[in-house]
C-alpha positions in Angstrom: 59.2 154.8 -84.3 58.3 157.8 -82.1 55.1 159.8 -82.0 56.3 162.5 -84.3 57.3 160.0 -87.0 53.9 158.4 -86.7 52.1 161.7 -87.1 54.3 162.5 -90.1 53.3 159.2 -91.7 49.6 159.9 -91.2 50.0 163.4 -92.8 51.0 161.8 -96.1 48.8 162.5 -99.1 47.7 158.9 -99.6 45.8 158.9 -96.3 42.5 160.6 -96.9 38.9 159.6 -96.6 38.4 159.2 -100.3 41.0 156.4 -100.4 40.0 155.0 -97.0 38.0 151.9 -97.8 40.4 151.0 -100.6 43.5 151.3 -98.3 41.7 149.4 -95.5 41.1 146.4 -97.8 44.6 146.3 -99.0 46.0 146.5 -95.5 43.9 143.5 -94.4 45.2 141.5 -97.4 48.7 142.6 -96.5 48.4 141.3 -92.9 47.5 137.9 -94.4 50.0 137.9 -97.2 52.8 140.5 -97.5 53.2 139.8 -101.2 49.6 140.6 -102.0 50.4 144.3 -102.6 53.0 146.1 -104.7 56.3 147.4 -103.4 55.0 150.9 -102.7 52.2 149.7 -100.5 54.3 147.0 -98.9 56.8 149.7 -97.6 53.9 151.9 -96.3 52.2 149.0 -94.5 55.5 147.8 -93.0 56.0 151.2 -91.5 52.4 151.2 -90.3 52.8 147.8 -88.7 55.9 148.8 -86.9 54.5 152.1 -85.7 53.8 152.9 -82.0 50.1 152.2 -82.7 50.8 148.7 -83.7 53.3 148.1 -80.8 50.4 148.7 -78.5 48.8 145.6 -80.0 46.0 147.6 -81.4 43.5 145.7 -83.6 42.3 146.6 -87.0 39.3 148.5 -85.5 41.6 150.6 -83.5 43.7 151.3 -86.6 40.6 152.3 -88.5 39.7 154.7 -85.8 43.2 156.2 -85.8 43.1 156.6 -89.6 39.7 158.3 -89.4 40.8 160.7 -86.7 44.0 161.7 -88.5 42.0 162.2 -91.8 39.4 164.3 -90.0 42.0 166.5 -88.5 43.5 167.4 -91.9 40.6 167.0 -94.4 37.0 168.1 -94.5 34.8 165.0 -94.4 32.9 163.7 -97.4 29.5 164.5 -96.2 30.3 168.2 -95.7 31.9 168.4 -99.2 28.9 166.8 -100.8 26.6 169.2 -98.9 28.6 172.1 -100.3 28.7 170.7 -103.8 25.0 169.9 -103.9 24.2 173.3 -102.7 26.0 175.0 -105.6 24.9 172.4 -108.1 21.2 172.8 -107.2 21.1 176.5 -106.2 24.2 178.2 -107.7 22.1 179.7 -110.5 20.1 181.7 -108.0 23.3 183.5 -106.9 24.9 183.8 -110.4 25.8 187.2 -111.9 23.4 186.9 -114.8 21.6 190.3 -114.9 23.6 193.1 -116.6 21.4 195.7 -115.1 22.1 194.5 -111.5 25.8 194.0 -112.0 26.8 195.8 -108.8 24.2 194.0 -106.6 26.3 190.9 -105.6 24.8 188.0 -103.7 27.0 187.6 -100.6 27.4 183.9 -100.5 30.4 184.2 -98.1 28.0 185.7 -95.5 25.7 182.7 -96.1 28.5 180.1 -95.8 28.3 179.7 -92.0 24.5 179.8 -92.0 24.0 177.3 -94.8 26.8 174.9 -94.1 27.1 175.6 -90.3 30.8 176.0 -90.5 33.0 176.7 -87.5 36.2 178.5 -87.8 38.3 175.4 -87.6 36.7 174.0 -90.8 37.8 176.9 -93.0 41.5 175.8 -92.8 40.9 172.2 -93.7 42.2 170.9 -97.0 39.9 169.4 -99.6 40.4 166.6 -102.1 37.7 165.6 -104.5 37.5 163.4 -107.6 35.8 165.0 -110.6 35.4 162.8 -113.6 38.1 160.4 -112.3 40.5 163.4 -111.9 41.8 164.4 -108.5 41.2 168.0 -107.5 43.0 169.6 -104.5 42.2 172.7 -102.7 44.4 174.3 -100.0 41.4 175.1 -97.8 37.6 175.6 -97.8 37.8 179.2 -99.0 39.6 178.1 -102.2 37.1 175.3 -102.7 34.2 177.8 -102.4 35.9 180.3 -104.7 36.3 177.5 -107.4 32.6 176.5 -107.0 31.4 180.1 -107.3 33.4 180.5 -110.6 31.7 177.4 -111.9 28.1 177.9 -110.7 27.7 181.6 -109.7 29.6 183.4 -112.4 28.0 184.8 -115.6 26.1 181.5 -116.3 23.5 180.1 -114.0 23.1 176.4 -114.6 19.6 175.2 -113.7 19.2 171.4 -113.9 18.1 170.1 -110.5 14.6 169.4 -111.9 16.1 166.8 -114.4 15.2 163.4 -113.0 17.6 161.2 -115.0 20.8 160.5 -113.0 23.1 160.0 -115.9 22.0 163.2 -117.5 22.6 165.1 -114.3 26.0 163.6 -113.9 27.0 164.5 -117.5 25.9 168.1 -116.9 27.9 168.4 -113.6 31.0 166.9 -115.1 30.7 169.2 -118.2 30.4 172.3 -116.0 33.1 171.4 -113.6 35.6 170.3 -116.3 34.8 172.6 -119.2 33.4 175.9 -117.8 36.5 178.1 -117.6 37.5 181.0 -119.7 41.1 179.9 -119.6 40.1 177.3 -122.3 39.0 180.0 -124.7 41.9 180.7 -127.1 43.1 184.2 -127.9 42.2 183.6 -131.5 38.6 182.7 -130.5 38.3 185.8 -128.3 39.1 187.9 -131.4 36.5 186.1 -133.4 33.9 186.7 -130.7 34.8 190.4 -130.7 34.4 190.4 -134.5 30.9 189.1 -134.1 30.0 191.7 -131.4 31.4 194.5 -133.6 29.3 193.2 -136.5 26.1 193.2 -134.3 26.6 196.7 -132.9 27.9 198.4 -136.1 24.9 197.1 -138.1 22.4 198.6 -135.6 24.2 201.9 -135.5 24.5 202.0 -139.3 20.8 201.3 -139.9 19.8 203.8 -137.2 21.8 206.6 -138.9 20.7 205.7 -142.4 17.0 205.1 -141.6 16.4 206.9 -138.3 12.6 207.0 -138.3 12.1 203.3 -139.4 11.2 200.4 -137.2 13.9 197.8 -137.1 13.4 196.1 -133.7 17.0 196.4 -132.7 19.1 193.7 -131.0 21.1 196.2 -128.9 21.5 195.0 -125.4 21.6 191.3 -126.5 24.4 191.6 -129.1 25.9 188.3 -127.8 23.2 186.5 -129.8 25.4 186.8 -132.9 28.6 185.1 -131.6 26.3 182.6 -129.9 24.7 181.7 -133.3 28.1 181.5 -135.0 29.4 179.1 -132.4 26.3 176.9 -132.5 26.7 176.7 -136.3 30.4 176.1 -136.1 30.2 173.4 -133.4 27.3 171.7 -135.1 29.2 171.5 -138.4 32.1 169.8 -136.6 29.7 167.2 -135.4 28.3 166.6 -138.9 25.1 168.5 -138.4 24.3 170.2 -141.7 20.7 171.4 -141.7 19.8 174.5 -139.6 16.2 175.7 -139.3 15.7 179.0 -137.4 12.5 180.4 -136.2 12.4 183.9 -134.5 10.2 186.9 -134.1 11.2 190.4 -135.2 13.5 191.4 -132.3 17.1 191.2 -133.8 15.8 189.6 -137.0 17.4 192.1 -139.4 20.7 191.7 -137.6 20.5 187.9 -137.9 19.6 188.2 -141.6 22.6 190.3 -142.4 25.2 188.9 -140.1 24.3 185.2 -139.8 22.3 184.4 -143.0 24.5 186.6 -145.3 21.6 188.5 -146.8 23.1 191.1 -149.2 22.8 194.5 -147.5 21.5 196.1 -150.8 18.4 193.9 -150.7 17.7 195.1 -147.1 18.2 198.7 -148.1 15.8 198.3 -151.0 13.2 197.1 -148.5 13.8 200.1 -146.2 13.4 202.4 -149.2 10.3 200.6 -150.4 11.9 200.0 -153.8 12.0 196.2 -153.5 10.0 195.0 -156.6 11.0 191.4 -156.5 7.7 190.3 -155.0 4.9 190.7 -157.4 2.3 190.0 -154.7 1.4 192.2 -151.8 4.5 191.2 -149.8 5.2 191.8 -146.1 7.3 194.0 -143.9 11.1 193.5 -143.9 11.3 192.1 -140.4 9.0 189.2 -141.3 11.0 188.0 -144.2 12.9 184.7 -144.2 16.1 183.9 -146.0 17.9 180.7 -147.1 21.7 180.2 -147.4 24.3 177.6 -148.0 27.0 177.3 -145.4 30.6 177.2 -146.5 33.9 176.7 -144.6 37.0 177.5 -146.6 34.9 177.4 -149.9 33.6 173.9 -149.2 29.8 173.6 -148.8 29.0 172.1 -145.4 25.3 172.5 -145.0 22.4 175.0 -145.3 20.7 177.4 -142.9 17.1 178.6 -143.2 15.5 181.5 -141.4 11.8 180.9 -142.0 9.2 183.6 -142.7 7.2 184.6 -139.6 4.1 186.8 -139.0 3.8 189.1 -136.0 2.2 186.4 -134.0 5.6 185.9 -132.4 5.9 182.3 -131.2 3.6 180.6 -133.8 6.7 180.0 -136.0 8.0 177.4 -133.6 5.7 174.5 -134.5 6.2 175.4 -138.1 10.0 175.0 -137.6 9.4 171.6 -135.9 7.3 170.5 -138.9 10.0 171.5 -141.4 12.7 169.8 -139.4 10.7 166.6 -139.0 10.1 166.4 -142.7 13.8 166.8 -143.3 14.5 164.0 -140.9 11.9 161.7 -142.5 13.3 162.5 -146.0 16.9 161.6 -144.9 15.9 158.1 -143.8 18.1 158.5 -140.7 17.7 156.6 -137.5 18.4 159.7 -135.4 18.3 163.5 -135.7 22.0 164.0 -135.9 21.9 165.9 -139.2 19.3 168.5 -138.1 19.5 171.5 -135.7 16.3 173.4 -135.1 17.0 176.8 -133.4 14.1 178.7 -131.9 14.7 182.3 -130.8 12.1 183.6 -128.4 11.3 186.8 -126.5 11.0 186.5 -122.7 7.5 188.0 -122.4 6.2 186.0 -125.4 7.7 182.8 -124.2 5.9 182.9 -120.9 2.8 184.6 -122.2 1.8 182.6 -125.3 0.2 179.2 -124.9 1.7 177.8 -128.1 5.0 177.4 -126.1 3.4 174.9 -123.7 1.9 173.1 -126.7 5.2 172.6 -128.5 7.0 171.6 -125.3 4.3 169.0 -124.7 4.7 167.5 -128.2 8.5 167.9 -128.4 9.3 164.4 -127.2 6.3 162.5 -128.7 7.0 159.9 -131.5 4.9 161.7 -134.1 6.2 165.2 -133.6 9.7 164.8 -132.0 12.7 166.3 -133.7 15.5 165.2 -131.4 15.3 168.4 -129.4 15.7 172.1 -130.3 18.1 174.8 -129.2 16.0 177.5 -127.7 17.4 181.0 -127.1 15.4 183.5 -125.2 16.3 187.1 -126.0 15.5 188.3 -122.5 15.0 192.1 -122.5 13.4 192.0 -119.0 10.5 193.9 -120.6 7.4 193.0 -122.6 6.4 196.0 -124.8 6.0 198.6 -122.1 5.6 196.2 -119.1 8.8 195.6 -117.1 7.4 194.6 -113.7 8.0 190.9 -113.6 5.0 190.3 -111.4 2.8 191.7 -114.2 4.5 189.7 -117.0 4.5 186.2 -115.4 3.7 184.3 -112.3 7.0 182.4 -112.3 10.4 183.7 -111.2 12.3 182.9 -114.4 11.0 183.2 -118.0 12.3 179.7 -118.6 10.4 177.9 -115.8 8.0 176.3 -118.3 11.0 174.4 -119.7 11.2 172.4 -116.5 8.0 170.6 -117.5 10.0 168.6 -120.1 13.1 168.2 -117.8 15.2 170.4 -120.1 18.6 171.9 -119.2 18.4 175.7 -118.7 21.3 178.1 -119.0 20.8 181.6 -117.7 23.5 183.7 -119.4 24.6 187.3 -118.8 24.4 188.9 -122.2 27.2 191.4 -121.3 29.6 188.4 -121.2 30.1 187.2 -124.8 32.5 184.4 -123.6 29.7 183.0 -121.4 27.5 183.1 -124.5 30.2 181.3 -126.4 30.3 178.5 -123.8 26.5 178.2 -123.6 26.4 177.8 -127.3 29.1 175.0 -127.2 27.4 173.2 -124.3 24.0 173.4 -126.0 25.2 171.7 -129.1 27.0 169.0 -127.0 23.9 168.4 -124.8 21.5 168.3 -127.7 23.8 165.9 -129.5 24.2 163.7 -126.5 20.6 163.5 -125.2 18.5 164.5 -128.3 16.5 166.9 -126.1 15.6 170.5 -126.0 17.9 172.9 -124.2 17.2 176.5 -123.2 19.5 179.5 -123.2 18.1 182.4 -121.3 20.2 185.3 -122.7 19.6 188.0 -120.2 20.3 191.5 -121.5 18.2 194.6 -122.0 16.5 196.6 -124.7 18.5 199.7 -125.4 15.7 201.4 -127.3 11.9 201.3 -127.0 9.7 198.4 -128.3 10.6 199.9 -131.7 12.9 202.8 -132.5 10.0 205.2 -132.7 8.9 204.6 -129.1 10.3 206.6 -126.2 10.8 204.1 -123.4 11.4 206.8 -120.8 7.6 207.4 -120.8 6.9 204.1 -119.1 10.3 203.0 -117.7 12.1 206.2 -116.6 14.3 204.5 -114.0 15.1 201.4 -116.0 16.1 203.5 -119.1 18.1 205.9 -117.0 20.3 202.9 -116.0 20.4 201.6 -119.6 21.4 204.9 -121.0 24.5 205.0 -118.8 25.3 201.3 -119.2 28.2 200.5 -121.5 27.5 198.5 -124.6 28.6 194.9 -125.0 31.2 196.0 -127.5 32.6 198.6 -125.1 32.8 196.0 -122.3 34.4 193.2 -124.3 36.7 195.5 -126.2 38.1 196.9 -123.0 38.6 193.4 -121.6 40.7 192.3 -124.7 42.6 195.6 -124.7 43.5 195.0 -121.1 44.6 191.5 -122.0 46.8 193.1 -124.7 45.1 191.0 -127.5 44.0 194.0 -129.5 44.2 197.8 -129.5 41.7 200.6 -130.1 43.1 201.4 -133.5 42.5 197.8 -134.8 39.0 197.8 -133.4 38.2 201.1 -135.2 39.6 199.6 -138.5 37.2 196.6 -138.1 34.2 198.9 -137.6 35.2 201.0 -140.7 35.6 197.8 -142.9 32.2 196.6 -141.8 30.6 200.0 -142.6 32.3 200.0 -146.0 30.7 196.6 -147.0 27.3 198.0 -146.0 28.0 201.2 -148.0 28.8 199.0 -151.0 25.6 196.9 -150.5 27.6 193.7 -150.1 26.9 190.7 -147.9 28.8 190.6 -144.6 31.6 188.1 -144.0 31.4 186.6 -140.5 35.2 186.5 -139.7 34.4 183.5 -137.4 35.7 180.0 -137.8 36.1 180.4 -141.6 32.3 180.5 -141.9 30.7 182.0 -145.0 27.1 182.1 -146.2 25.7 182.2 -149.8 22.1 182.8 -150.8 20.2 179.9 -152.2 16.9 179.7 -154.0 14.7 177.3 -152.0 11.9 177.4 -154.6 13.8 175.1 -156.9 13.4 172.2 -154.4 9.8 171.5 -155.3 9.4 168.9 -158.1 5.8 168.0 -159.0 4.9 164.6 -160.2 2.8 164.4 -163.4 -0.9 163.5 -162.8 -2.0 160.3 -164.4 -5.6 159.2 -164.1 -6.1 156.1 -161.9 -7.4 154.0 -164.8 -4.4 154.9 -166.9 -1.9 154.3 -164.0 -3.3 150.9 -162.9 -5.0 148.0 -164.7 -8.3 147.0 -163.3 -6.7 143.8 -162.0 -3.9 145.7 -160.3 -6.2 148.2 -158.6 -8.4 145.4 -157.3 -5.4 143.6 -156.0 -4.3 146.7 -154.1 -7.7 147.1 -152.6 -7.8 143.4 -151.5 -4.4 143.7 -149.9 -5.4 146.6 -147.6 -8.7 145.0 -146.6 -7.8 141.4 -146.1 -6.9 140.8 -142.4 -4.8 137.8 -141.1 -6.9 135.2 -139.2 -4.4 135.4 -136.3 -5.6 138.9 -135.4 -8.4 138.9 -132.8 -10.7 141.6 -134.2 -13.3 143.7 -132.5 -16.7 142.5 -133.9 -17.5 145.9 -135.3 -14.2 146.3 -137.0 -14.4 142.8 -138.4 -17.8 143.7 -140.0 -16.4 146.9 -141.5 -13.5 145.1 -143.2 -15.8 142.3 -144.3 -18.1 144.8 -146.0 -15.1 146.4 -147.7 -14.0 143.1 -149.2 -17.5 142.7 -150.6 -16.8 145.6 -152.8 -14.6 143.3 -154.9 -16.1 139.9 -154.0 -19.8 140.8 -154.3 -19.7 144.0 -156.4 -21.0 146.1 -153.5 -20.3 149.9 -153.3 -17.5 151.8 -151.5 -18.4 153.5 -148.3 -16.5 156.7 -147.3 -13.9 155.0 -145.2 -13.1 152.4 -147.8 -12.7 155.0 -150.5 -10.5 157.3 -148.4 -8.2 154.5 -147.3 -8.0 153.3 -150.9 -6.8 156.7 -152.0 -3.9 156.5 -149.6 -3.1 153.0 -150.8 -3.0 154.0 -154.4 -0.6 156.9 -153.6 1.6 154.8 -151.4 1.9 152.3 -154.2 3.2 155.0 -156.5 6.0 156.0 -154.1 4.1 158.9 -152.6 4.2 159.0 -148.8 1.1 159.8 -146.7 1.1 161.6 -143.3 -2.2 161.9 -141.5 -2.4 163.4 -138.1 -5.0 164.7 -135.7 -7.0 163.6 -132.7 -8.2 160.0 -133.2 -7.3 159.8 -136.9 -6.3 156.1 -136.9 -9.8 155.1 -135.9 -11.7 158.2 -137.1 -13.8 160.3 -134.7 -16.9 158.8 -136.3 -15.6 155.2 -136.4 -15.2 155.1 -140.2 -11.5 154.9 -141.0 -9.8 152.1 -138.9 -6.4 152.6 -140.5 -4.9 151.0 -137.4 -6.4 147.8 -136.0 -5.8 146.6 -132.5 -5.8 142.9 -131.4 -8.4 142.6 -128.8 -6.3 140.1 -126.7 -2.7 141.2 -127.2 -3.3 144.9 -127.9 -0.8 144.7 -130.8 -1.3 147.1 -133.7 -1.9 146.0 -137.3 -1.8 148.5 -140.2 -3.3 147.2 -143.4 -2.2 150.2 -145.5 1.5 149.2 -145.0 0.9 146.4 -147.5 0.6 149.0 -150.3 3.9 150.8 -149.5 6.3 151.0 -152.4 9.3 153.3 -151.9 7.1 155.4 -149.7 6.3 156.0 -146.0 3.1 156.0 -144.0 2.6 158.1 -140.9 -0.6 157.7 -138.9 -0.3 160.1 -136.0 -3.0 160.2 -133.2 -2.0 163.7 -132.1 -1.6 165.4 -128.8 -4.8 167.2 -127.7 -4.0 170.4 -129.5 -5.1 172.0 -132.7 -2.9 175.1 -133.1 0.5 173.5 -132.6 -0.3 170.3 -134.6 -1.8 172.2 -137.6 1.2 174.6 -137.6 3.5 171.5 -137.5 1.7 169.9 -140.5 1.9 173.2 -142.4 5.6 173.2 -141.8 5.9 169.6 -142.8 4.2 170.3 -146.1 6.1 173.5 -147.0 9.0 172.0 -149.0 7.5 168.5 -149.5 6.1 167.6 -152.8 6.1 163.9 -152.3 4.0 163.5 -149.2 0.2 163.9 -148.9 0.0 165.8 -145.6 -3.3 165.9 -143.9 -4.6 167.3 -140.6 -8.0 166.3 -139.5 -10.0 168.1 -136.8 -12.0 166.0 -134.4 -14.9 168.3 -135.2 -14.6 171.1 -137.8 -15.1 174.0 -135.5 -12.1 172.8 -133.3 -10.0 174.4 -136.0 -11.0 177.8 -134.4 -8.2 177.2 -131.9 -5.7 177.3 -134.7 -7.2 180.3 -136.6 -3.8 182.1 -136.5 -2.2 179.3 -138.5 -5.0 179.4 -141.1 -5.0 183.2 -141.3 -1.2 183.9 -141.2 0.2 180.9 -142.9 -2.2 178.6 -144.8 -4.3 181.2 -146.6 -1.8 184.0 -147.0 1.7 182.6 -147.2 1.7 182.6 -151.0 0.5 186.2 -151.2 3.0 187.5 -148.6 6.0 185.3 -149.1 5.6 183.3 -152.3 5.5 180.2 -150.2 3.2 177.4 -151.2 1.9 174.5 -149.2 -0.1 171.4 -150.1 -1.5 170.8 -146.6 -5.0 169.3 -146.5 -7.5 170.1 -143.7 -10.3 167.6 -143.1 -13.0 169.5 -141.2 -16.1 167.4 -140.2 -19.2 169.6 -140.8 -22.9 169.0 -140.7 -26.0 169.8 -138.7 -27.2 166.7 -136.8 -28.4 168.3 -133.5 -25.1 168.0 -131.6 -25.1 171.6 -130.5 -23.2 174.8 -131.3 -19.7 173.4 -131.0 -20.2 170.2 -133.0 -22.1 171.3 -136.0 -20.4 174.0 -138.1 -16.9 174.0 -139.3 -17.4 177.7 -140.2 -17.4 177.5 -144.0 -17.9 181.3 -144.1 -14.5 182.0 -142.5 -12.6 180.0 -145.1 -14.5 181.5 -148.0 -13.7 185.0 -146.6 -10.0 184.1 -146.9 -10.2 183.0 -150.5 -8.6 185.2 -153.2 -6.2 184.8 -156.1 -6.7 181.0 -156.2 -4.8 180.8 -152.9 -6.5 177.5 -151.8 -9.3 175.1 -152.7 -12.4 174.8 -150.6 -14.5 171.6 -151.3 -17.5 169.8 -149.8 -17.5 166.3 -151.3 -20.7 164.3 -150.9 -19.8 160.8 -152.3 -17.1 158.2 -151.6 -15.7 158.6 -155.1 -15.5 162.3 -154.7 -13.3 162.1 -151.6 -11.2 159.4 -153.3 -10.5 161.6 -156.4 -10.1 164.8 -154.3 -7.3 163.3 -152.1 -5.7 161.3 -154.9 -5.3 164.1 -157.4 -4.2 166.8 -154.9 -0.6 165.8 -154.8 -0.3 166.0 -158.6 -1.5 169.5 -159.2 1.2 171.6 -160.9 0.5 174.5 -158.6 0.9 173.9 -154.9 -2.1 175.1 -152.8 -3.8 174.1 -149.5 -7.0 172.1 -149.7 -9.8 172.7 -147.2 -12.3 169.8 -147.1 -15.6 170.0 -145.2 -16.0 166.3 -144.6 -19.2 164.6 -143.4 -20.2 162.9 -140.2 -23.6 161.1 -140.4 -23.1 161.0 -144.2 -20.1 158.6 -143.7 -22.5 155.7 -143.4 -25.3 157.0 -145.6 -25.9 154.4 -148.4 -26.8 157.3 -150.7 -23.2 158.6 -150.5 -21.6 155.3 -151.5 -19.9 154.8 -154.9 -19.5 152.0 -157.3 -16.1 150.6 -158.4 -16.4 152.2 -161.8 -16.9 155.6 -160.3 -13.6 155.1 -158.4 -11.7 153.5 -161.2 -12.9 155.5 -164.2 -14.2 158.7 -162.7 -12.7 162.0 -161.6 -13.5 164.7 -159.1 -16.6 166.7 -160.2 -16.7 170.4 -159.1 -20.5 170.3 -159.7 -22.9 167.4 -159.6 -26.0 168.1 -161.6 -29.4 166.4 -161.3 -29.1 162.7 -160.9 -32.8 161.6 -161.2 -32.9 161.5 -165.0 -35.8 159.0 -165.0 -38.2 161.8 -163.9 -39.9 164.1 -166.3 -37.5 167.1 -166.5 -40.2 169.8 -166.5 -38.3 172.0 -164.0 -39.8 175.1 -162.5 -37.2 175.7 -159.8 -33.4 175.2 -159.4 -31.9 174.7 -155.9 -28.2 174.9 -155.6 -26.8 173.5 -152.4 -23.7 171.7 -150.9 -23.1 169.0 -148.4 -25.4 166.9 -146.4 -28.6 169.0 -146.9 -28.6 167.7 -150.5 -29.5 164.2 -149.5 -32.3 165.4 -147.2 -33.7 167.4 -150.1 -33.3 164.5 -152.4 -35.0 162.0 -150.0 -37.9 164.3 -149.4 -38.4 165.1 -153.1 -38.5 161.4 -153.9 -40.8 160.7 -151.1 -43.3 163.4 -152.1 -42.9 162.8 -155.8 -41.9 166.4 -156.5 -40.4 166.5 -159.9 -40.4 170.2 -160.8 -37.4 171.1 -158.7 -33.8 170.5 -159.9 -31.1 169.8 -157.3 -27.6 170.8 -158.0 -24.6 170.2 -155.7 -21.7 172.5 -155.8 -18.8 170.3 -154.6 -16.0 172.9 -155.0 -16.9 176.3 -153.6 -13.5 177.9 -154.3 -12.2 178.4 -156.9 -15.8 178.8 -158.0 -16.7 176.7 -161.1 -17.9 179.7 -163.0 -18.0 178.2 -166.5 -20.0 175.2 -165.3 -22.5 177.3 -163.4 -23.0 179.7 -166.4 -23.5 176.7 -168.6 -26.3 175.4 -166.4 -27.9 178.9 -166.0 -27.9 179.4 -169.8 -29.3 175.9 -170.4 -32.2 176.6 -168.1 -32.5 180.3 -168.7 -36.3 180.0 -168.8 -36.3 179.1 -165.0 -36.4 182.3 -162.9 -36.8 180.6 -159.5 -33.2 180.0 -158.4 -32.4 179.3 -154.8 -29.5 178.6 -152.5 -30.3 176.2 -149.7 -28.1 175.6 -146.6 -28.3 174.3 -143.1 -26.2 177.1 -141.5 -27.7 180.4 -140.3 -28.1 183.1 -143.0 -25.1 185.1 -141.7 -22.9 182.0 -141.8 -22.2 179.2 -144.2 -21.7 179.9 -147.9 -24.7 182.1 -148.5 -23.1 185.5 -148.6 -20.3 184.2 -150.8 -22.7 182.5 -153.2 -24.9 185.6 -153.4 -22.0 187.9 -154.2 -20.5 185.4 -156.7 -23.8 184.9 -158.6 -24.3 188.6 -158.8 -20.9 189.2 -160.3 -21.2 186.2 -162.5 -24.5 187.1 -164.1 -24.1 190.9 -163.8 -27.0 191.1 -161.4 -29.4 189.6 -164.0 -30.2 186.6 -161.7 -31.6 187.1 -158.3 -30.6 184.0 -156.3 -32.8 183.6 -153.2 -32.0 182.1 -149.8 -33.5 179.1 -148.0 -32.1 178.2 -144.6 -31.9 179.2 -141.0 -32.3 182.8 -139.9 -29.4 185.0 -138.7 -27.9 183.7 -135.5 -24.9 184.6 -133.3 -24.6 180.9 -132.5 -23.9 178.3 -135.2 -26.6 175.9 -134.0 -29.1 175.1 -131.2 -28.2 172.7 -128.4 -31.8 171.4 -128.3 -32.3 168.3 -130.5 -36.1 168.9 -130.8 -35.6 172.5 -131.9 -32.9 171.3 -134.4 -35.3 168.8 -135.9 -38.0 171.4 -136.3 -35.6 173.8 -137.9 -34.3 171.2 -140.3 -37.9 170.2 -141.3 -38.7 173.8 -141.9 -35.8 174.2 -144.3 -36.8 171.1 -146.3 -40.5 172.1 -146.5 -39.6 175.7 -147.6 -37.3 174.4 -150.3 -39.8 171.9 -151.7 -42.9 174.0 -151.1 -44.4 171.2 -149.0 
């Protein structure tokens, strides 16, 4: 065999570095036994053995060297290919064409090739072979390889995933991109469907603009690709058996989504624009805050439902609410995973980076108590926040999605001018979420064609930006031209589609998507709530049965190594039955949960340190002191119900919003959020203001969420004393919620137990005690639990004294016991003490009955611990004046006005408290 023949053999395709080790091992086996390889390899190795190299008596090492040399001459080596691949996989998104407004500013990667990869001219002609997902990929030379990589990683999607630390997840992403991301795979039929969606998005905005030119609508224009993206997410999800969609979004593009995605009849929207919508008998809300609920059909078969939830102007606060709604749906389905649910959160770029609630929801997104199997996040990136477009002024990070890296989420930066890129991102997001049960972020980068709203003139603050936007073609123009050039459609057909869409709007009809046979039909979500009938505890359970339940939840197995203090608490609880002792607060509260669980009603309690209780009173979860294992006594009472005890992340706003969402369409679960201290709820004030107190008035949405807010003045300082009673009372109107301050164990039992049975859904605000939790005076007998009920007012309890009253003191909470104790100690019998346990709705009839009974008494006082400008005083004063037509002048006893809730000096606190008691009792 001559040299030319040898060279020809080494140029064959089977000799390359990828196959090198495999071939080498086969050849060694062949030298030992010719029949150890198949016929093909036997012929190749015979030629190799008889070649001039072998005739020179070369050894295997020499042969290896020759193989390597020949391979290197023809193919780029593995290390260099990996270096190139890794560069694009890790950094390709930085060079991608993802900004429509910088379309002509191309990143010149070709100029960087030699600098980054240190290529010499000879490398540019070398062939490349690579295995992608077990498939061979051949490239004629390096330039072709680079061109392929740039189409994958530097086109109109920037794939950012280098921060993800799980190897298998990264490999899946790489394979998905390198195998799937090509526009050749998008069928002609699908392209027409995408165009239909784009036409719908733009035509809607233009129609509304011409019909209502001076109205705010917060247009989607510039990010029109959101509509086909949502269609594809829904379509792909339905194919994978996902059937429940929960969408949270702010006002940008909301009307467009309502009409084109939810199928809201256009005549309803026009009524809202014309202010002729009389469906809501309450005060209502603006049109771009409304939600909508629809059933999803494909070819007339129902496949699922889609919900766009109501949202206030506090942009991102809807997201934890969506999480709560989604989690409840998951819990109600009794599924082992989240494969039936798709939460979709649509953000604004400036709000996403600017509002702390985003960090909170990301932090809680993968925790057991709040996880929902991941959400699909879409950022409508207008590259501007209100009137601020300088990125350095909007955020400190390069990308609006950088916060998502904290939870190792996949990020797709998508050019909104390319609807096909949006289509692929939608498809990939569903597949990724389905595979990994994690959040994924689509950064849909477009622009805002108008001002912040349609009344604003954006040229005032962004003249250069809006000069560029004004001359920039719309997404519909760009994509229509592309499909016309591909001869898939013509201008006349496009115009017909626009006219047909306008006709449906003119007729006030709902829009048909013309996408994957999707259709949406309005549903009435209010019909989902079914209230159980309230039955008194003594009628529901026999005395024997109720005692059995109590014993079950307080008897602990001997094998558990208990903490001494916990052992004593549970021993005391058993004494309630065994020795006829009284219930303390913790025993009564846990017993209420047990009675509900036994009736098939689930209980979900969350907050910081709820399993133990901030003040060491609950102990719903017990820990073995040697093994650390958990034991949950309440589980013994479960009967067709579930128990969720969630020690929450260190957050108030997101957790409370989550629990509100969880309670929204849930009539069979007692949902409780407990603040560590009552005033910590300040951090979640937006949830209380915009959802809990006002959702019924604005949106006809009711919630049964319960807030437990520890309150009481014990000298712990300004931040651990007051739960700000005055703020909640200020929010009360039209029986929107109940505000209560229970002072006995039986009161908290009945308050919690009966709440789930009310025919009308409303939130319950409970100002719970701290030091009172272990005060023997607040304990209750078994009969008070079994035979009693919640009392809105508790009148004088010292009936043994001579009732020759000269003075009535109304009060609430812990101060009552301090007054009672001092009165008994000083033998003061002329003062009547009355506790108001329910502040709202105010028990008017009961109060009037007392006033009329003791009409001869003119000295009527209100006593409180809080400063005069805080607490319940102003509310009580105004209520009494209205109730008695100003005939009774109720007087104030308490601390003077203060800008701070309480002193931080324990000595001063003690003196102030003594002064209140002395003033009240005339000591």
